[in-house]
N, CA, C, O and CB atoms as a CASP TS submission, in Angstrom:
PFRMAT TS
TARGET T0000
AUTHOR 0000-0000-0000
METHOD Language model
MODEL 1
PARENT N/A
ATOM      1  N   UNK     1      64.191 104.513  89.399  1.00  0.00           N
ATOM      2  CA  UNK     1      62.972 105.078  88.887  1.00  0.00           C
ATOM      3  C   UNK     1      63.330 106.246  87.979  1.00  0.00           C
ATOM      4  O   UNK     1      63.940 107.219  88.423  1.00  0.00           O
ATOM      5  CB  UNK     1      62.038 105.520  90.035  1.00  0.00           C
ATOM      6  N   UNK     2      62.958 106.151  86.734  1.00  0.00           N
ATOM      7  CA  UNK     2      63.264 107.192  85.760  1.00  0.00           C
ATOM      8  C   UNK     2      61.950 107.723  85.219  1.00  0.00           C
ATOM      9  O   UNK     2      61.109 106.956  84.751  1.00  0.00           O
ATOM     10  CB  UNK     2      64.174 106.655  84.607  1.00  0.00           C
ATOM     11  N   UNK     3      61.774 109.038  85.282  1.00  0.00           N
ATOM     12  CA  UNK     3      60.525 109.683  84.909  1.00  0.00           C
ATOM     13  C   UNK     3      60.716 110.477  83.624  1.00  0.00           C
ATOM     14  O   UNK     3      61.482 111.441  83.598  1.00  0.00           O
ATOM     15  CB  UNK     3      60.022 110.597  86.041  1.00  0.00           C
ATOM     16  N   UNK     4      60.037 110.088  82.576  1.00  0.00           N
ATOM     17  CA  UNK     4      60.043 110.846  81.331  1.00  0.00           C
ATOM     18  C   UNK     4      61.147 110.434  80.387  1.00  0.00           C
ATOM     19  O   UNK     4      61.881 109.476  80.632  1.00  0.00           O
ATOM     20  CB  UNK     4      60.166 112.297  81.624  1.00  0.00           C
ATOM     21  N   UNK     5      61.248 111.174  79.308  1.00  0.00           N
ATOM     22  CA  UNK     5      62.267 110.929  78.289  1.00  0.00           C
ATOM     23  C   UNK     5      63.472 111.795  78.608  1.00  0.00           C
ATOM     24  O   UNK     5      63.458 113.005  78.380  1.00  0.00           O
ATOM     25  CB  UNK     5      61.726 111.226  76.852  1.00  0.00           C
ATOM     26  N   UNK     6      64.511 111.170  79.136  1.00  0.00           N
ATOM     27  CA  UNK     6      65.695 111.911  79.551  1.00  0.00           C
ATOM     28  C   UNK     6      66.938 111.252  78.979  1.00  0.00           C
ATOM     29  O   UNK     6      66.883 110.139  78.457  1.00  0.00           O
ATOM     30  CB  UNK     6      65.782 111.992  81.086  1.00  0.00           C
ATOM     31  N   UNK     7      68.045 111.945  79.082  1.00  0.00           N
ATOM     32  CA  UNK     7      69.336 111.433  78.645  1.00  0.00           C
ATOM     33  C   UNK     7      70.189 111.173  79.878  1.00  0.00           C
ATOM     34  O   UNK     7      70.238 111.990  80.797  1.00  0.00           O
ATOM     35  CB  UNK     7      70.043 112.427  77.671  1.00  0.00           C
ATOM     36  N   UNK     8      70.859 110.027  79.888  1.00  0.00           N
ATOM     37  CA  UNK     8      71.771 109.697  80.983  1.00  0.00           C
ATOM     38  C   UNK     8      73.146 109.490  80.382  1.00  0.00           C
ATOM     39  O   UNK     8      73.326 108.662  79.489  1.00  0.00           O
ATOM     40  CB  UNK     8      71.296 108.425  81.775  1.00  0.00           C
ATOM     41  N   UNK     9      74.121 110.246  80.877  1.00  0.00           N
ATOM     42  CA  UNK     9      75.488 110.195  80.368  1.00  0.00           C
ATOM     43  C   UNK     9      76.114 108.835  80.639  1.00  0.00           C
ATOM     44  O   UNK     9      75.635 108.069  81.474  1.00  0.00           O
ATOM     45  CB  UNK     9      76.337 111.302  80.998  1.00  0.00           C
ATOM     46  N   UNK    10      77.188 108.550  79.923  1.00  0.00           N
ATOM     47  CA  UNK    10      77.970 107.349  80.200  1.00  0.00           C
ATOM     48  C   UNK    10      78.577 107.451  81.593  1.00  0.00           C
ATOM     49  O   UNK    10      78.771 108.549  82.115  1.00  0.00           O
ATOM     50  CB  UNK    10      79.078 107.148  79.133  1.00  0.00           C
ATOM     51  N   UNK    11      78.872 106.308  82.186  1.00  0.00           N
ATOM     52  CA  UNK    11      79.534 106.220  83.498  1.00  0.00           C
ATOM     53  C   UNK    11      78.700 106.849  84.604  1.00  0.00           C
ATOM     54  O   UNK    11      79.236 107.490  85.507  1.00  0.00           O
ATOM     55  CB  UNK    11      80.898 106.893  83.445  1.00  0.00           C
ATOM     56  N   UNK    12      77.388 106.663  84.528  1.00  0.00           N
ATOM     57  CA  UNK    12      76.470 107.113  85.570  1.00  0.00           C
ATOM     58  C   UNK    12      75.951 105.887  86.295  1.00  0.00           C
ATOM     59  O   UNK    12      75.547 104.907  85.670  1.00  0.00           O
ATOM     60  CB  UNK    12      75.295 107.959  84.977  1.00  0.00           C
ATOM     61  N   UNK    13      75.965 105.949  87.623  1.00  0.00           N
ATOM     62  CA  UNK    13      75.372 104.915  88.458  1.00  0.00           C
ATOM     63  C   UNK    13      74.262 105.572  89.256  1.00  0.00           C
ATOM     64  O   UNK    13      74.462 106.628  89.856  1.00  0.00           O
ATOM     65  CB  UNK    13      76.437 104.237  89.396  1.00  0.00           C
ATOM     66  N   UNK    14      73.089 104.947  89.265  1.00  0.00           N
ATOM     67  CA  UNK    14      71.951 105.456  90.018  1.00  0.00           C
ATOM     68  C   UNK    14      71.622 104.431  91.092  1.00  0.00           C
ATOM     69  O   UNK    14      71.358 103.268  90.788  1.00  0.00           O
ATOM     70  CB  UNK    14      70.715 105.732  89.088  1.00  0.00           C
ATOM     71  N   UNK    15      71.639 104.865  92.351  1.00  0.00           N
ATOM     72  CA  UNK    15      71.344 103.962  93.464  1.00  0.00           C
ATOM     73  C   UNK    15      69.887 103.528  93.434  1.00  0.00           C
ATOM     74  O   UNK    15      69.023 104.241  92.924  1.00  0.00           O
ATOM     75  CB  UNK    15      71.665 104.635  94.805  1.00  0.00           C
ATOM     76  N   UNK    16      69.633 102.370  93.976  1.00  0.00           N
ATOM     77  CA  UNK    16      68.272 101.819  94.016  1.00  0.00           C
ATOM     78  C   UNK    16      67.318 102.782  94.697  1.00  0.00           C
ATOM     79  O   UNK    16      67.656 103.385  95.716  1.00  0.00           O
ATOM     80  CB  UNK    16      68.255 100.468  94.739  1.00  0.00           C
ATOM     81  N   UNK    17      66.121 102.928  94.133  1.00  0.00           N
ATOM     82  CA  UNK    17      65.095 103.771  94.717  1.00  0.00           C
ATOM     83  C   UNK    17      65.238 105.250  94.404  1.00  0.00           C
ATOM     84  O   UNK    17      64.420 106.053  94.852  1.00  0.00           O
ATOM     85  CB  UNK    17      65.092 103.590  96.173  1.00  0.00           C
ATOM     86  N   UNK    18      66.251 105.625  93.649  1.00  0.00           N
ATOM     87  CA  UNK    18      66.474 107.028  93.325  1.00  0.00           C
ATOM     88  C   UNK    18      65.531 107.458  92.205  1.00  0.00           C
ATOM     89  O   UNK    18      65.415 106.775  91.187  1.00  0.00           O
ATOM     90  CB  UNK    18      67.944 107.269  92.919  1.00  0.00           C
ATOM     91  N   UNK    19      64.872 108.570  92.393  1.00  0.00           N
ATOM     92  CA  UNK    19      63.960 109.113  91.390  1.00  0.00           C
ATOM     93  C   UNK    19      64.721 110.101  90.521  1.00  0.00           C
ATOM     94  O   UNK    19      65.206 111.121  91.010  1.00  0.00           O
ATOM     95  CB  UNK    19      62.727 109.795  92.056  1.00  0.00           C
ATOM     96  N   UNK    20      64.827 109.798  89.231  1.00  0.00           N
ATOM     97  CA  UNK    20      65.512 110.668  88.280  1.00  0.00           C
ATOM     98  C   UNK    20      64.446 111.363  87.444  1.00  0.00           C
ATOM     99  O   UNK    20      63.682 110.711  86.732  1.00  0.00           O
ATOM    100  CB  UNK    20      66.516 109.862  87.373  1.00  0.00           C
ATOM    101  N   UNK    21      64.400 112.703  87.536  1.00  0.00           N
ATOM    102  CA  UNK    21      63.360 113.463  86.848  1.00  0.00           C
ATOM    103  C   UNK    21      63.912 114.392  85.769  1.00  0.00           C
ATOM    104  O   UNK    21      63.145 115.069  85.083  1.00  0.00           O
ATOM    105  CB  UNK    21      62.577 114.267  87.848  1.00  0.00           C
ATOM    106  N   UNK    22      65.240 114.431  85.613  1.00  0.00           N
ATOM    107  CA  UNK    22      65.813 115.233  84.537  1.00  0.00           C
ATOM    108  C   UNK    22      67.094 114.551  84.064  1.00  0.00           C
ATOM    109  O   UNK    22      67.606 113.649  84.728  1.00  0.00           O
ATOM    110  CB  UNK    22      66.096 116.703  85.008  1.00  0.00           C
ATOM    111  N   UNK    23      67.595 114.976  82.939  1.00  0.00           N
ATOM    112  CA  UNK    23      68.775 114.343  82.354  1.00  0.00           C
ATOM    113  C   UNK    23      69.985 114.468  83.268  1.00  0.00           C
ATOM    114  O   UNK    23      70.172 115.475  83.951  1.00  0.00           O
ATOM    115  CB  UNK    23      69.086 114.958  80.996  1.00  0.00           C
ATOM    116  N   UNK    24      70.800 113.421  83.264  1.00  0.00           N
ATOM    117  CA  UNK    24      72.062 113.409  84.004  1.00  0.00           C
ATOM    118  C   UNK    24      73.181 113.549  82.981  1.00  0.00           C
ATOM    119  O   UNK    24      73.467 112.612  82.237  1.00  0.00           O
ATOM    120  CB  UNK    24      72.227 112.092  84.866  1.00  0.00           C
ATOM    121  N   UNK    25      73.805 114.703  82.944  1.00  0.00           N
ATOM    122  CA  UNK    25      74.803 114.977  81.917  1.00  0.00           C
ATOM    123  C   UNK    25      76.227 114.783  82.399  1.00  0.00           C
ATOM    124  O   UNK    25      77.160 114.803  81.596  1.00  0.00           O
ATOM    125  CB  UNK    25      74.640 116.371  81.412  1.00  0.00           C
ATOM    126  N   UNK    26      76.409 114.595  83.702  1.00  0.00           N
ATOM    127  CA  UNK    26      77.744 114.405  84.273  1.00  0.00           C
ATOM    128  C   UNK    26      77.894 112.985  84.793  1.00  0.00           C
ATOM    129  O   UNK    26      76.983 112.469  85.441  1.00  0.00           O
ATOM    130  CB  UNK    26      78.006 115.420  85.406  1.00  0.00           C
ATOM    131  N   UNK    27      79.029 112.340  84.520  1.00  0.00           N
ATOM    132  CA  UNK    27      79.255 111.009  85.078  1.00  0.00           C
ATOM    133  C   UNK    27      79.307 111.064  86.603  1.00  0.00           C
ATOM    134  O   UNK    27      79.660 112.093  87.179  1.00  0.00           O
ATOM    135  CB  UNK    27      80.557 110.406  84.522  1.00  0.00           C
ATOM    136  N   UNK    28      78.964 109.985  87.239  1.00  0.00           N
ATOM    137  CA  UNK    28      79.019 109.920  88.691  1.00  0.00           C
ATOM    138  C   UNK    28      77.940 109.015  89.233  1.00  0.00           C
ATOM    139  O   UNK    28      77.192 108.390  88.481  1.00  0.00           O
ATOM    140  CB  UNK    28      78.889 111.304  89.293  1.00  0.00           C
ATOM    141  N   UNK    29      77.868 108.953  90.552  1.00  0.00           N
ATOM    142  CA  UNK    29      76.865 108.161  91.239  1.00  0.00           C
ATOM    143  C   UNK    29      75.853 109.110  91.844  1.00  0.00           C
ATOM    144  O   UNK    29      76.224 110.081  92.503  1.00  0.00           O
ATOM    145  CB  UNK    29      77.502 107.249  92.324  1.00  0.00           C
ATOM    146  N   UNK    30      74.570 108.835  91.624  1.00  0.00           N
ATOM    147  CA  UNK    30      73.488 109.680  92.112  1.00  0.00           C
ATOM    148  C   UNK    30      72.614 108.871  93.055  1.00  0.00           C
ATOM    149  O   UNK    30      72.290 107.715  92.783  1.00  0.00           O
ATOM    150  CB  UNK    30      72.651 110.251  90.939  1.00  0.00           C
ATOM    151  N   UNK    31      72.229 109.500  94.184  1.00  0.00           N
ATOM    152  CA  UNK    31      71.510 108.807  95.235  1.00  0.00           C
ATOM    153  C   UNK    31      70.426 109.718  95.796  1.00  0.00           C
ATOM    154  O   UNK    31      70.614 110.932  95.870  1.00  0.00           O
ATOM    155  CB  UNK    31      72.471 108.350  96.347  1.00  0.00           C
ATOM    156  N   UNK    32      69.316 109.155  96.184  1.00  0.00           N
ATOM    157  CA  UNK    32      68.264 109.906  96.853  1.00  0.00           C
ATOM    158  C   UNK    32      66.926 109.643  96.213  1.00  0.00           C
ATOM    159  O   UNK    32      66.843 109.225  95.058  1.00  0.00           O
ATOM    160  CB  UNK    32      68.568 111.389  96.831  1.00  0.00           C
ATOM    161  N   UNK    33      65.879 109.890  96.970  1.00  0.00           N
ATOM    162  CA  UNK    33      64.546 109.674  96.442  1.00  0.00           C
ATOM    163  C   UNK    33      64.093 110.925  95.708  1.00  0.00           C
ATOM    164  O   UNK    33      63.763 110.857  94.524  1.00  0.00           O
ATOM    165  CB  UNK    33      63.555 109.306  97.568  1.00  0.00           C
ATOM    166  N   UNK    34      64.073 112.049  96.376  1.00  0.00           N
ATOM    167  CA  UNK    34      63.715 113.295  95.718  1.00  0.00           C
ATOM    168  C   UNK    34      64.169 114.448  96.576  1.00  0.00           C
ATOM    169  O   UNK    34      63.864 114.447  97.768  1.00  0.00           O
ATOM    170  CB  UNK    34      62.200 113.374  95.452  1.00  0.00           C
ATOM    171  N   UNK    35      64.855 115.404  96.075  1.00  0.00           N
ATOM    172  CA  UNK    35      65.467 115.413  94.749  1.00  0.00           C
ATOM    173  C   UNK    35      66.772 114.634  94.764  1.00  0.00           C
ATOM    174  O   UNK    35      67.405 114.499  95.811  1.00  0.00           O
ATOM    175  CB  UNK    35      65.711 116.853  94.273  1.00  0.00           C
ATOM    176  N   UNK    36      67.175 114.127  93.620  1.00  0.00           N
ATOM    177  CA  UNK    36      68.434 113.399  93.544  1.00  0.00           C
ATOM    178  C   UNK    36      69.592 114.389  93.608  1.00  0.00           C
ATOM    179  O   UNK    36      69.422 115.577  93.337  1.00  0.00           O
ATOM    180  CB  UNK    36      68.507 112.549  92.250  1.00  0.00           C
ATOM    181  N   UNK    37      70.744 113.895  93.962  1.00  0.00           N
ATOM    182  CA  UNK    37      71.951 114.714  94.005  1.00  0.00           C
ATOM    183  C   UNK    37      73.141 113.797  93.786  1.00  0.00           C
ATOM    184  O   UNK    37      72.996 112.578  93.695  1.00  0.00           O
ATOM    185  CB  UNK    37      72.075 115.490  95.361  1.00  0.00           C
ATOM    186  N   UNK    38      74.316 114.399  93.703  1.00  0.00           N
ATOM    187  CA  UNK    38      75.499 113.553  93.570  1.00  0.00           C
ATOM    188  C   UNK    38      75.615 112.699  94.833  1.00  0.00           C
ATOM    189  O   UNK    38      75.128 113.084  95.896  1.00  0.00           O
ATOM    190  CB  UNK    38      76.798 114.414  93.344  1.00  0.00           C
ATOM    191  N   UNK    39      76.252 111.555  94.713  1.00  0.00           N
ATOM    192  CA  UNK    39      76.375 110.635  95.839  1.00  0.00           C
ATOM    193  C   UNK    39      77.120 111.294  96.994  1.00  0.00           C
ATOM    194  O   UNK    39      76.716 111.129  98.146  1.00  0.00           O
ATOM    195  CB  UNK    39      77.094 109.350  95.409  1.00  0.00           C
ATOM    196  N   UNK    40      78.189 112.032  96.726  1.00  0.00           N
ATOM    197  CA  UNK    40      78.962 112.688  97.785  1.00  0.00           C
ATOM    198  C   UNK    40      78.102 113.692  98.539  1.00  0.00           C
ATOM    199  O   UNK    40      78.155 113.756  99.768  1.00  0.00           O
ATOM    200  CB  UNK    40      80.198 113.388  97.197  1.00  0.00           C
ATOM    201  N   UNK    41      77.310 114.474  97.814  1.00  0.00           N
ATOM    202  CA  UNK    41      76.438 115.446  98.473  1.00  0.00           C
ATOM    203  C   UNK    41      75.373 114.720  99.288  1.00  0.00           C
ATOM    204  O   UNK    41      75.037 115.155 100.389  1.00  0.00           O
ATOM    205  CB  UNK    41      75.777 116.385  97.434  1.00  0.00           C
ATOM    206  N   UNK    42      74.839 113.615  98.762  1.00  0.00           N
ATOM    207  CA  UNK    42      73.843 112.841  99.481  1.00  0.00           C
ATOM    208  C   UNK    42      74.419 112.309 100.789  1.00  0.00           C
ATOM    209  O   UNK    42      73.765 112.372 101.829  1.00  0.00           O
ATOM    210  CB  UNK    42      73.332 111.688  98.614  1.00  0.00           C
ATOM    211  N   UNK    43      75.651 111.781 100.736  1.00  0.00           N
ATOM    212  CA  UNK    43      76.287 111.264 101.951  1.00  0.00           C
ATOM    213  C   UNK    43      76.440 112.362 103.002  1.00  0.00           C
ATOM    214  O   UNK    43      76.191 112.136 104.186  1.00  0.00           O
ATOM    215  CB  UNK    43      77.659 110.658 101.621  1.00  0.00           C
ATOM    216  N   UNK    44      76.853 113.554 102.560  1.00  0.00           N
ATOM    217  CA  UNK    44      77.017 114.674 103.484  1.00  0.00           C
ATOM    218  C   UNK    44      75.671 115.056 104.096  1.00  0.00           C
ATOM    219  O   UNK    44      75.577 115.271 105.304  1.00  0.00           O
ATOM    220  CB  UNK    44      77.644 115.887 102.762  1.00  0.00           C
ATOM    221  N   UNK    45      74.629 115.140 103.268  1.00  0.00           N
ATOM    222  CA  UNK    45      73.302 115.477 103.777  1.00  0.00           C
ATOM    223  C   UNK    45      72.779 114.401 104.725  1.00  0.00           C
ATOM    224  O   UNK    45      72.158 114.721 105.738  1.00  0.00           O
ATOM    225  CB  UNK    45      72.326 115.672 102.619  1.00  0.00           C
ATOM    226  N   UNK    46      73.021 113.139 104.410  1.00  0.00           N
ATOM    227  CA  UNK    46      72.579 112.049 105.286  1.00  0.00           C
ATOM    228  C   UNK    46      73.236 112.162 106.656  1.00  0.00           C
ATOM    229  O   UNK    46      72.593 111.912 107.676  1.00  0.00           O
ATOM    230  CB  UNK    46      72.900 110.680 104.654  1.00  0.00           C
ATOM    231  N   UNK    47      74.512 112.536 106.685  1.00  0.00           N
ATOM    232  CA  UNK    47      75.207 112.726 107.963  1.00  0.00           C
ATOM    233  C   UNK    47      74.565 113.870 108.747  1.00  0.00           C
ATOM    234  O   UNK    47      74.423 113.782 109.967  1.00  0.00           O
ATOM    235  CB  UNK    47      76.714 113.011 107.730  1.00  0.00           C
ATOM    236  N   UNK    48      74.181 114.928 108.063  1.00  0.00           N
ATOM    237  CA  UNK    48      73.532 116.051 108.739  1.00  0.00           C
ATOM    238  C   UNK    48      72.151 115.662 109.263  1.00  0.00           C
ATOM    239  O   UNK    48      71.774 116.064 110.364  1.00  0.00           O
ATOM    240  CB  UNK    48      73.413 117.245 107.788  1.00  0.00           C
ATOM    241  N   UNK    49      71.408 114.897 108.499  1.00  0.00           N
ATOM    242  CA  UNK    49      70.069 114.478 108.922  1.00  0.00           C
ATOM    243  C   UNK    49      70.147 113.687 110.224  1.00  0.00           C
ATOM    244  O   UNK    49      69.290 113.832 111.094  1.00  0.00           O
ATOM    245  CB  UNK    49      69.389 113.633 107.821  1.00  0.00           C
ATOM    246  N   UNK    50      71.169 112.855 110.355  1.00  0.00           N
ATOM    247  CA  UNK    50      71.313 112.060 111.580  1.00  0.00           C
ATOM    248  C   UNK    50      71.553 112.943 112.799  1.00  0.00           C
ATOM    249  O   UNK    50      71.343 112.495 113.926  1.00  0.00           O
ATOM    250  CB  UNK    50      72.461 111.062 111.432  1.00  0.00           C
ATOM    251  N   UNK    51      71.985 114.184 112.602  1.00  0.00           N
ATOM    252  CA  UNK    51      72.296 115.079 113.715  1.00  0.00           C
ATOM    253  C   UNK    51      71.228 116.152 113.941  1.00  0.00           C
ATOM    254  O   UNK    51      71.428 117.041 114.769  1.00  0.00           O
ATOM    255  CB  UNK    51      73.629 115.742 113.473  1.00  0.00           C
ATOM    256  N   UNK    52      70.106 116.092 113.231  1.00  0.00           N
ATOM    257  CA  UNK    52      69.098 117.148 113.316  1.00  0.00           C
ATOM    258  C   UNK    52      68.503 117.310 114.707  1.00  0.00           C
ATOM    259  O   UNK    52      68.288 118.442 115.140  1.00  0.00           O
ATOM    260  CB  UNK    52      68.001 116.873 112.341  1.00  0.00           C
ATOM    261  N   UNK    53      68.230 116.232 115.419  1.00  0.00           N
ATOM    262  CA  UNK    53      67.653 116.358 116.762  1.00  0.00           C
ATOM    263  C   UNK    53      68.582 117.140 117.683  1.00  0.00           C
ATOM    264  O   UNK    53      68.138 118.042 118.394  1.00  0.00           O
ATOM    265  CB  UNK    53      67.367 114.971 117.359  1.00  0.00           C
ATOM    266  N   UNK    54      69.845 116.804 117.673  1.00  0.00           N
ATOM    267  CA  UNK    54      70.821 117.504 118.508  1.00  0.00           C
ATOM    268  C   UNK    54      70.957 118.963 118.079  1.00  0.00           C
ATOM    269  O   UNK    54      71.041 119.851 118.928  1.00  0.00           O
ATOM    270  CB  UNK    54      72.187 116.803 118.441  1.00  0.00           C
ATOM    271  N   UNK    55      70.980 119.212 116.796  1.00  0.00           N
ATOM    272  CA  UNK    55      71.084 120.575 116.289  1.00  0.00           C
ATOM    273  C   UNK    55      69.863 121.399 116.701  1.00  0.00           C
ATOM    274  O   UNK    55      70.005 122.547 117.121  1.00  0.00           O
ATOM    275  CB  UNK    55      71.232 120.567 114.758  1.00  0.00           C
ATOM    276  N   UNK    56      68.676 120.826 116.586  1.00  0.00           N
ATOM    277  CA  UNK    56      67.457 121.535 116.982  1.00  0.00           C
ATOM    278  C   UNK    56      67.483 121.861 118.469  1.00  0.00           C
ATOM    279  O   UNK    56      67.078 122.953 118.868  1.00  0.00           O
ATOM    280  CB  UNK    56      66.212 120.701 116.646  1.00  0.00           C
ATOM    281  N   UNK    57      67.952 120.931 119.292  1.00  0.00           N
ATOM    282  CA  UNK    57      68.057 121.179 120.738  1.00  0.00           C
ATOM    283  C   UNK    57      69.004 122.335 121.008  1.00  0.00           C
ATOM    284  O   UNK    57      68.701 123.210 121.820  1.00  0.00           O
ATOM    285  CB  UNK    57      68.539 119.914 121.479  1.00  0.00           C
ATOM    286  N   UNK    58      70.145 122.346 120.336  1.00  0.00           N
ATOM    287  CA  UNK    58      71.131 123.420 120.534  1.00  0.00           C
ATOM    288  C   UNK    58      70.588 124.772 120.075  1.00  0.00           C
ATOM    289  O   UNK    58      70.840 125.789 120.722  1.00  0.00           O
ATOM    290  CB  UNK    58      72.427 123.099 119.779  1.00  0.00           C
ATOM    291  N   UNK    59      69.853 124.797 118.978  1.00  0.00           N
ATOM    292  CA  UNK    59      69.273 126.054 118.489  1.00  0.00           C
ATOM    293  C   UNK    59      68.266 126.591 119.501  1.00  0.00           C
ATOM    294  O   UNK    59      68.274 127.783 119.808  1.00  0.00           O
ATOM    295  CB  UNK    59      68.593 125.849 117.108  1.00  0.00           C
ATOM    296  N   UNK    60      67.404 125.726 120.018  1.00  0.00           N
ATOM    297  CA  UNK    60      66.425 126.162 121.032  1.00  0.00           C
ATOM    298  C   UNK    60      67.142 126.742 122.249  1.00  0.00           C
ATOM    299  O   UNK    60      66.736 127.774 122.782  1.00  0.00           O
ATOM    300  CB  UNK    60      65.515 124.977 121.463  1.00  0.00           C
ATOM    301  N   UNK    61      68.204 126.079 122.682  1.00  0.00           N
ATOM    302  CA  UNK    61      68.965 126.558 123.837  1.00  0.00           C
ATOM    303  C   UNK    61      69.576 127.930 123.549  1.00  0.00           C
ATOM    304  O   UNK    61      69.500 128.834 124.381  1.00  0.00           O
ATOM    305  CB  UNK    61      70.071 125.550 124.212  1.00  0.00           C
ATOM    306  N   UNK    62      70.173 128.081 122.387  1.00  0.00           N
ATOM    307  CA  UNK    62      70.785 129.360 122.026  1.00  0.00           C
ATOM    308  C   UNK    62      69.738 130.463 121.872  1.00  0.00           C
ATOM    309  O   UNK    62      69.978 131.604 122.266  1.00  0.00           O
ATOM    310  CB  UNK    62      71.582 129.215 120.731  1.00  0.00           C
ATOM    311  N   UNK    63      68.584 130.129 121.302  1.00  0.00           N
ATOM    312  CA  UNK    63      67.509 131.117 121.182  1.00  0.00           C
ATOM    313  C   UNK    63      67.042 131.563 122.573  1.00  0.00           C
ATOM    314  O   UNK    63      66.764 132.741 122.794  1.00  0.00           O
ATOM    315  CB  UNK    63      66.318 130.532 120.372  1.00  0.00           C
ATOM    316  N   UNK    64      66.962 130.621 123.491  1.00  0.00           N
ATOM    317  CA  UNK    64      66.581 130.969 124.859  1.00  0.00           C
ATOM    318  C   UNK    64      67.590 131.897 125.499  1.00  0.00           C
ATOM    319  O   UNK    64      67.214 132.869 126.153  1.00  0.00           O
ATOM    320  CB  UNK    64      66.429 129.720 125.701  1.00  0.00           C
ATOM    321  N   UNK    65      68.868 131.607 125.319  1.00  0.00           N
ATOM    322  CA  UNK    65      69.916 132.479 125.865  1.00  0.00           C
ATOM    323  C   UNK    65      69.859 133.860 125.234  1.00  0.00           C
ATOM    324  O   UNK    65      69.994 134.866 125.930  1.00  0.00           O
ATOM    325  CB  UNK    65      71.303 131.861 125.644  1.00  0.00           C
ATOM    326  N   UNK    66      69.661 133.919 123.925  1.00  0.00           N
ATOM    327  CA  UNK    66      69.590 135.188 123.215  1.00  0.00           C
ATOM    328  C   UNK    66      68.385 135.992 123.688  1.00  0.00           C
ATOM    329  O   UNK    66      68.486 137.202 123.893  1.00  0.00           O
ATOM    330  CB  UNK    66      69.520 134.956 121.698  1.00  0.00           C
ATOM    331  N   UNK    67      67.255 135.332 123.861  1.00  0.00           N
ATOM    332  CA  UNK    67      66.057 136.015 124.351  1.00  0.00           C
ATOM    333  C   UNK    67      66.278 136.607 125.724  1.00  0.00           C
ATOM    334  O   UNK    67      65.875 137.741 125.982  1.00  0.00           O
ATOM    335  CB  UNK    67      64.879 135.062 124.389  1.00  0.00           C
ATOM    336  N   UNK    68      66.911 135.860 126.608  1.00  0.00           N
ATOM    337  CA  UNK    68      67.205 136.356 127.955  1.00  0.00           C
ATOM    338  C   UNK    68      68.153 137.555 127.892  1.00  0.00           C
ATOM    339  O   UNK    68      67.966 138.536 128.612  1.00  0.00           O
ATOM    340  CB  UNK    68      67.818 135.234 128.824  1.00  0.00           C
ATOM    341  N   UNK    69      69.169 137.476 127.031  1.00  0.00           N
ATOM    342  CA  UNK    69      70.137 138.569 126.903  1.00  0.00           C
ATOM    343  C   UNK    69      69.448 139.817 126.359  1.00  0.00           C
ATOM    344  O   UNK    69      69.720 140.924 126.824  1.00  0.00           O
ATOM    345  CB  UNK    69      71.313 138.156 125.982  1.00  0.00           C
ATOM    346  N   UNK    70      68.553 139.652 125.373  1.00  0.00           N
ATOM    347  CA  UNK    70      67.851 140.805 124.802  1.00  0.00           C
ATOM    348  C   UNK    70      66.889 141.431 125.814  1.00  0.00           C
ATOM    349  O   UNK    70      66.758 142.653 125.878  1.00  0.00           O
ATOM    350  CB  UNK    70      67.083 140.387 123.539  1.00  0.00           C
ATOM    351  N   UNK    71      66.225 140.597 126.596  1.00  0.00           N
ATOM    352  CA  UNK    71      65.318 141.128 127.614  1.00  0.00           C
ATOM    353  C   UNK    71      66.081 141.884 128.687  1.00  0.00           C
ATOM    354  O   UNK    71      65.558 142.835 129.267  1.00  0.00           O
ATOM    355  CB  UNK    71      64.506 140.000 128.247  1.00  0.00           C
ATOM    356  N   UNK    72      67.288 141.480 128.952  1.00  0.00           N
ATOM    357  CA  UNK    72      68.124 142.152 129.951  1.00  0.00           C
ATOM    358  C   UNK    72      68.606 143.520 129.524  1.00  0.00           C
ATOM    359  O   UNK    72      69.008 144.328 130.362  1.00  0.00           O
ATOM    360  CB  UNK    72      69.302 141.306 130.271  1.00  0.00           C
ATOM    361  N   UNK    73      68.570 143.795 128.215  1.00  0.00           N
ATOM    362  CA  UNK    73      69.027 145.085 127.690  1.00  0.00           C
ATOM    363  C   UNK    73      67.980 146.171 127.834  1.00  0.00           C
ATOM    364  O   UNK    73      68.315 147.355 127.817  1.00  0.00           O
ATOM    365  CB  UNK    73      69.412 144.949 126.238  1.00  0.00           C
ATOM    366  N   UNK    74      66.708 145.789 127.978  1.00  0.00           N
ATOM    367  CA  UNK    74      65.635 146.802 128.009  1.00  0.00           C
ATOM    368  C   UNK    74      65.427 147.368 129.378  1.00  0.00           C
ATOM    369  O   UNK    74      64.564 148.226 129.567  1.00  0.00           O
ATOM    370  CB  UNK    74      64.340 146.219 127.517  1.00  0.00           C
TER
END
């Protein structure tokens, strides 16, 4: 999906379903719906997204521990 009048550099690959809203001036593979990013960055972000539930659980646990520690100081 390409939106508007933009320039796409040579040696650019855009994955299916990727929304391109500005010119791509660097060669490479771009992936994502919105916003697009380099393929390597997209892969890294996708790996993080798969771990969000576990990360959120750990943050809640740590916030609880921190709250208890702060209450103990008063």
